[in-house]
N, C-alpha and C positions, 0 to 999 in steps of 0.2 A: 917560263917560256921565253926563249931568246927572240928578240925582235926580228931577226933576219932568218929564223929557222925555216919558216914556210917559203920565204923568198928564195932561199938557197935550194930547197926541195923542188920548187916550181921550175927554177932554171935547170936543175938536173933532169927533171922529167922532160923539159923541152929539148935539151941537148941530146937526150937518149930517146927521142920520140919514136923511132922505129921499134925499139925494144918494148916500150910501154904499149904502143898500139898493137903490136903483135901479141903481147901477153893478154891484153883485153880481148882481142879478136878470138884467140884460142879459148879463153875462158867463156866468152859469150856463146860461141858456136858450140863448144862442148856441153855446156850446161843447158843451152837452148834445146838440145835434143831431148832433154828430160822435161824442160819447162812445158812443152806442149802436152805432156801427160798429166800435168798437175791437177787440172780442173776435175778430172774423173777420179782422182785419188783422195779427194777431200770429203769431209762429212758435214752434214747439217746438224748432227746431234751434239752431244757433249755439254748440254745445258743443264748440268746438275751441280750441286754444292757439295764439295768434299766434306765428310763428317756430319752431314745433315741426317735427320730422322728419315726423310723421304728416300734418300739414297740407301740407307740401311734397310729400309723396308723393301726396296727394289731388289737388293742383293739376296735377302731372305726368300723372296718370291722366286728368284732365279734358282736358288738352291733347293727349295722344298716344294714349290708349286709349278714346276715345269716351265718357268720363265714367263708365266702369265702376269706380267707386270705392266708398267706404263709403256714398255717397249714392244708390246704385243701387236701382231697384225690382226686387223679386224675386217672381215668381209660383211657387208650390209646388204640385205635383200629386202626389196619393197615392191608390193604390187597393190594397185588400187582395186583390182578385181579378184585376185586369187588370195585365199587364206594361206597362212604358213603351213597348214596341215595338208594342203592340196598336194597330190603326188608330183605334179610338174614343179611345184615350188620346192618340195623336198629333194627332188632329183638335182636341182641346181645347188642346193646346200651340200649334197653329197659330192658333187663334182668339185666344188670349192674345197671341201675337205681333202680330196685327193690331190689337188694342186698344192695345198699347204703341206701335205705329207711328203710330196716329192721334193720339197725344198729342205735341204739338210740343215739350214740355219733355224728352222722353225720346228717347234714341238707339235704333236698331233693336236688337232682342234678339239676344244671342249664341245659338249652338246650345245646346239644352238639355243640362244635365249630369244623368246618370242615376246613381242610387245603386247601391252594390254589389249589393243584392238585386233590383234591376230594377223595383221597384214605386213609386219616388218619383223625380220629376224636378224640376229647378230651372231656371227661365227668367229670365235677368237682362237688364234694360234699363238702360243708363247714363243718368246725369243730365246734361243740357246747360245747366242753370241753377243758380242759387244754392241752398244748402240750404233756405232759406225757400220758394222757388218749387218745389223738389223735393217738399216736404211738401204743398203745394197740388196738385201734379200727382198725388201718391198719393191725395189725397182725391177727385180727379176720376175716376180709373180704378178705385178700389177696389170699387165696387158692381158694375161690369161684370165685373171679374175674379171676384168672389165668385159672380156669377150663372152662371158656367160650371160650378159644382158640380152633380153629379147623384147618383143613387143608388149609382153605382159608383165615382166619382172625386171626391175632395175637392180643391177649388182655393181657395187663399188667398194674398193679397198680404202680403208681409212685407218686411223690410229696414228700414234706419234711417228713411227718409221715411214708410213705412207705420206704423212704430212711433209716430212723433211725430204722425201724422195721427190714429191711434186714441187716443193719449194726450190730444190736444187735445179730442177729442170726449168722452172720459170726464171730462176736467178741467172742461169746460163744464157737464156734468151735476152734478158735485160742487159747483161754484161756485154753481149755481142753488139747490141744496139748502141750501148754507151760508147764502146770502143770505136765503132764506125763513125759516131758523131764527134768524139773527143779529138781524135788525131787531126782531121781536117780543120776543125775550129781552132785548135791550138796552133796549127801551122799558119793559119791566116793571121792570128793575133801576133805571132812572133815576127812574121814578115812586116806587118805594120809597125811593130815596135822597133825593129832593127833597121829596116830599109834596105837590107841586102839579103839575098837568098842564102849566101854562104853562112852568114852569121846566124840567120834564123834556123838553119839546119843543125847547128851545134847542140843546142839544148835537147833536140829530139834524139840525136846520136847518144848523148850522155845518158839520158833517161832510159832509152831502150837497152843500152848495155847493162846498166845497173839493175833494171827491173827483170830482164831476162835471166841474168846470172842468179839473182836472188830466187826466182821462181824455180830454177833448176835445183838449187840447194833445198828449197822447201819440198820438192818432190822426193829428194833423197831422204828427208826427215820422215815422210809418210811411210817409208819402208820400216821404220822403227817405232813410230808412235802415231796416234791419230791427230789430225789437224782439221780445224773447222773450215768449212767453205768460206767463212768470213775472212780467213787469213788471206785468201786470194783477193777477194773483193776490196777490202780496206787497204791491203798492201798496194794493189794496183792504183787505186784512186790517190792514195796519199803519196806514194813514191813518184807518181807521174807529176803531181802538182809541185812537190818539193824539188824534184830533180830539175824541172824547168825553171823554178825559182832560182835555185843555186846557179844553174848555168847562165841564166839571164844576168844576174848580178856580176858574175865573174867575167862574162864576155863583154858586158857594157863597160866594166872598169878597164878591161884590156884594150878595148878600142880607144878609150880616152888616153890611156898610157901610150899606146902606139901613135896616137895623134901628136903627143908631145915629143916622142923619140922615134920617128918613123924608120930610122935605119937600124934599129936594135930591138927586134922582137923578143930576144931573150931577156933583156933588161925590162921590157914592158911586162913580160910574164912575172918577173921578180916583184915588180911594184904591185901588180895585180894580186898576187898571192899573199903579199905582206899586208894588204888592206882588205879587199873583198874576200880573198881566200880565208883570211883569219876570221872575218865575220861569218862566213859560211861554216867554218869549223865549229865556232861557238854555237851557231844556230843549230847545226846538226846534233851537237852534244845535248843541247836543250831538248830537242825532239826526242832523242833516245832516253834521256832522263825522265821526261814526261810519260813515255810509253812504259818504261821499266816499272813505274809506280803501279801500273795495272797488274803486274805479276803478283802483287800482294793478295789480290782477290782469289779465294779458293774455288774458282769455277774453271774447269778445264778449257771450255770454249774461249773464255776471256784470255786466259794465259796463252792459248794457241794463237789467237788473233794478235795479241801484243807482241809475241815472239816473232810471228811472221812479218809484222810491220817493222819491227826493229831491224830484222835481217834485210828487208827491202831498203829501208832508209840508210842502213849502214853501207850497203853496196852502192847506192846512189851517191852518198857522201864520199866514199872512196873513189868513185869515178870522177867526181867533181874536183878532187884534190890531186888526182894522178893523170887520168886520161885527158881531161880538159886542158891542163897546161901543156900536155904533149902535142895536142893538135892545133893549139892556137898559133896563129902566124899572120903574115901580111895578107894572106888570101882571105882573111875574114871580111874584107871589104869588097870582095868580088861580087859580080852579078848584082850591082847596085840598082835600086829602083829610083824613080824620079825624086822621091822625098828623102833620099839617102843623105845623111850628114857624115862628116868625116870623124865623128866621135868626140865632139867637144865635151869635156867633163863637166863644166859648170854651165847650167842652163840659165840664161838671163830671164826668161819668162818665169821660171820657178823661183828665182831670186826675188823678182818683183812680188810674187805671191807671198814669200816669206816676210818681206817688208810690210805688206798689208796686214799679215798676221800680227806683227809686232805692234802696229798702230792700234789694233783693236784686241789686244791679248786678253784683257780682263773680260770683255763681253763675250768673246769667243769661247773662253774657258767655261763660263757659266752656261752658255748656250749649248755647247757640246755635252757637258755633264747632264743638262736637263733632258736632251734628246735621248741619251743612252739610258738614263734612269727611267724615262717614260717607256721606252721600248722593253725594259726589263720587268715592268710591273706585272705582266701575265704570269710570271714565275710564282706569284703569291699562291695561286691555286693549282700549281702543277700536279698532275696525276701521272703515274707510271704503271705499266703492266707488261707481261710477256706478249709477243705477237699472237694474235688470235687467228681463227680460221679465215677471217676476211682478208688476210694478206694474200690469199690464193685467189685466182680467177674463179668465177662461179662454175665453170665447166670442168674444173679439175676433179678427178675422182675422190681425192681425200676430202675435199669440201662437200661434194655431193653426198658421200657416205656420212659425213659429220652431220649435215643438216637433216638427213633422213633419220639418224639416231635421235637428234634433238626433237624432231616432230613426233617420233613414236614413243620415246622413253622419257620425254621431258627435257628442258634445257640442259640439265646436268648429265644426260645420257652419254654424250661423247667423251666425257672426262670422269670416269669412275673414281670414287674415293676408296682406297684399299687399306683396310685396317688389319694389321697382323698381330695376333694375340700369341704370346709365348706359351709353351706347353703347360706351364704351371698356372696360367691365367684362367679366368672364368669367361669362356668364350660366349656362353649364353647371356651372361650379364652384360658383357661388352656390346653384344649385338642389340640388346634391348636399349642400352644407353645411346648407341648410334641411331637406332630407329626413332627414338624419342627426342632427338635433338632438333630444335627448330631449324629449318633450312634443308633437312634431309627429306627427299621425296619418297625414296624406298630403300630398303636394305635387305639383302639376300641372306639366307641362313649361313652360318659358319661352314667353311669347307676345310677338311683336315689336310695338313701337309705331310711330307714324307717323314719328318722328324718330330711330329707332335704339335707343331704350331697350327693355328687356325686362321683362315683368311675370311674376312667379312667384306663384301663388296657393296657399296652404297652409291646412290645417285643424289646429287643436290637438286634443289629446285631452281637454281640459277646457272647461267652459262659458266663453263669452267674458267673463262678468261676475265670474269668480273671481279671486282673488289669484294663483293658479298661472298663469293665462293672462297676467296683467300681468307677472309675473316672466319668463315665456317671451319676451316682447318685449325685455326688457333683455338676456337671454341671446343672442338673435339679433343684437342690435345690437353686442354685444361680439365675436361670432364672425365677423360678416360684414365684408368689406373697407370701407375708407373710401369714401364716395360712394354707397354702396348705402343706399336709404331703406326703412325698414320702416313700412308704413302699414296702413290698414284699421280697422274698428271697434274691435278690441281695442287696437291701438296708440294710437288717438285717445283711448280711455278711460284707458289707462295714462298717456299724456302729460298728460291733464287732471288725473288724480289726483296725479301728481308735481308739477305746477305749483301746485295748490291747497295741497299739503303744504309746498312750499318758500316760498310767499308768505304762508302763515298767520302765521308769527312776525313778518313785516314789518307786515302789516295789524294784527295784535293790538298790536304795539308802538306803531304810529302812533295807534291808537284810545286806548290807555292814556295816552300822552304828551299828546295833544291834549285828552283828557277831563280830565286833571289840570290842565292850564293853564287850561281854561275854568272849572273849579270854583274854581281859585285866584283868577281874575279876579272871578267872581261872588260868592264867599263871603269873600274877603280873609283866608284863614287856611290856612297850609301843612298843619297836621295834619288839618284838616277835609277839604281837597282830597285828600290822600293816603289818608285813611281811606275817603272816598267811593269812590275807585277800587278800593282793596283789597277792600272789602265787596261791591262790584259783582262782582268776580272770584269771590268765594265763592258768590254766588247763581247766577252763570253756571255754575260748576263743578257745583254741586248739581243744577241743571236738566239739564245734559248727562249727569250720572250717571243720573238717572231715564230720560232718553232712551235711553241705552245699554242699560239693563235692558229697556225697553219694546220697542225695535226690533231692536237687535243680538242680544239674547238671547231676543227673542220673547215676553216676558211679557205684552204687550198685544195679541198677534196675534189671539187668540180674541175677547176683548171688543170690540176695535175693527175686526175683520173684515178683516185683511190677512195676507199671507204674508210671514213674516220672511225678509229676504235674508241675514241673518247679519252685517249691518254697517249703519252709518249712511250716508246719501248723502254723497258726497265733499265737497259744498260745505257740509255742515252745520257742521263745526267753525269754519270761517272766516266764512261768511256769517251763520249764526245767532248767532255770538259778537257780531258787530257789532250785530245787531238786539237781542239780549238786553241787551247793555251799554247801548245807547241807551235802551231801556225802563227799565232799572234807574236810569239817570241821572234819569229823570222824577221818581221818588220821592225820590231824593237831593236834587235841586234844590228840590222843593216843601217837604220837611221841613226841610232845613238853611237854606233862605232864610227860612223862618219863624223858625227858631232865631236866625239872624243879626239879624232884625228885633227880636226880643225882647232880644237881648243888647245891641244898639245903644241900646235904650230904658233898660234897667235896669242893665247892666254885671254882672248876676248870672248866672253860667254855669248854675247849677241851675234858676233861673227860666226861662232861655232854653229849656232842654229841656222843662220842664213846659208852658210856654206853647206851644211848637211842637207838642207832641203834642195838647194840648187844642184847638188851633186847626186842625190839619191832619189828625189821625188819621181823623176821620169822612169827609172827602172822599177821603183816600187809600184807605180801605177800600172806599168806593163805586166809585172809579175802578178799583181792582184787581178788584172784582167784575165791572165792565163788560168790562175787558180779558180776564179769564179766560173769561168767557162767550163773547166774540168768538173767542178763540183755540181754545177747546175745541170750539166749534161747527164751525170749519173742520177741526179734527182728526177730528171724527166723520164729517163729510160729504165731505171732500176726498180726493184721491188720496194715495198713500203719502208722497211728499215733503211734501204739505200736512199730512198727519197728523203727520209728524215735526216740522214747524215749529210747528203749532198746539199739540201736546203740550208740546214743550220750552219754547216761549215762555209757555204758560199756567202751567206749574210755576215758571218763572223769576219771573213776576209774583207768584205765591203766596208763594214763598220770600222774595222781595225786599220785598214790601209788608208781609207779616205777621210774618216772622221777623227780617229784617235791619233794616228801617226803624223798626218799632215796638217792637223788643226790643233787638237787638244795638247799633244806633247810639245810642239813648238811654242804654243801660247804659254803653257805652264813654265817652260824653260826660260822664256823671256821674262816672266814675272819673278822667278826665283833668282835669276842671274848667276853669278859665279858661285853662290852657295850650293848650287846643284851639283857642283863637281868636288865638293869638300870630302876629304877622306881623313879620318883621325890617324894620328901617328902610329898607334898600336896596330891599326889595319895595314898601314904602309909596310910595317915590319913583317906582318904575317902573310900578306898576299904576294903571289908571284908578280913580277914586273911585266905587265902586258901593255904594249904600246901599239898604236895604229898609225902613227906618223911615220913616214918613210923618207 
């Protein structure tokens, strides 16, 4: 990479500002017309493991058993006074069957199954379409099913499609609340950080352009493939935080450059892009690399989320490197507030802070490490599982029906275990084995399929979301003959949890290795690259420790208004690790790129640390404030998985920006001295020449 390439590109964008701004305006407005439709085109389903036994079982049930799989729609009827055999009760069951029959995405309902006490009935209609279309079908029939309820009989739609339909509705409400809170809070923090309304508005313009454009592209992708509802949730949260981060660092650096050369905005843009712009580029590449590692996991929802986030981050990064240089100019200091500064690059207050760090470097290193390791200790007993019914409010129909099934058929009633026996198998023997397995409450006789397979439905004695139910699936697979498939909601969740656990070390290893290589290329120092990765791991571990206390142990349940499931969501360790690591690398690159710039100028390792803190601490603190505000806002207003992500990422930013980057890293660099910047000759020959000095 040539040292002046980004500087030249930035000056070109600035000199052709009308063209660049017009192109982005056309792109944003054009794609924005489609972005508004995105939320209703996404799915809450897609949580299956490609190649798993449970997915193979589901496909067989779709082919041979009319779609009566984990994606079935289930209407639940309960009365405290009427028996299921009562004519009024039977009339409601018949009307529900007519509603199911009128929905083309559903197969005719099976005969209703009645609970042992005779006061609850379950009517199941199979799915004839994809999981995404099944969710949409549940949305279409849910109101009609709920309208059947009267003073004597409660009727509710449940099952996996109904769960995701209700979850999507709750999620939309949470997202709207989060958005209403996020933008004003972010605007206030930016005004406080910049001191001018003009400068504070630039990050919002940049983020809005990148995010709206990416949402329009995502909508286009839904015309060809299914995308998870999480694609929007995570893309919006992550792109908003990163976009403001990138803009803040670039705008802050530009104001400092403009302060030194007030009559030449174009030259100031060149200096900005050659320093902060280069750091933003490497930071963005690190984020994209971290997210790309998630594509390894064979779960469609995961790949969908990662692809959506990569697209959003890519657009925000592109806007930071093109649109922002174009609109930067002398007007950045207009509409100044009383605390406005003219943009001095080196902060005397933060330089004094750096000197104090140097005086107590050894003690601060030990203290910071002790705090981070202490916060990480709850990870020792970390438990994970798929989201249970408690993530829905108690008045949602899917939860009402779920709890009615659990009360009437036992804890395992809402999540049947479905065993598919091939035509050549001994269905009666398999049914006996299933019924005799400890942990099985009841097993129904085998039902024949269209091509000779046999389906055995069983209920466990435990709730479908518990670890006991997941372990029961493993026991059944060990006891049953080869060729017999164990499927259903419990098996699909167990396979998903196992896949995420087995792929987590691979994804984490890829992220760490690629992160190290990118830091090595960017900063040209082996110790710096290794320390950056190691310290990122510490902040990640500390944030997950807080997350375990808050959600697994329920410490935050009361204050944040959720029901603890007794575990973190299955995808949290793998998915959130990639996100937290990517965010941590933001501050790593910004701080150490500045240190590299000063070291290239002076050759003095101690001055490099002092200069980097004096120049970057203020924007790092401001950027961290914005990120924490965004993440905590989503944690307050979102659904339980969003609360987990918002809280864990918010604390990760706090720990990384304030404790790791501004205390631990400077202290360690002071202790190591010039050896921190050592690079062997073979590496000098292999690596591209990247410099931050201008």
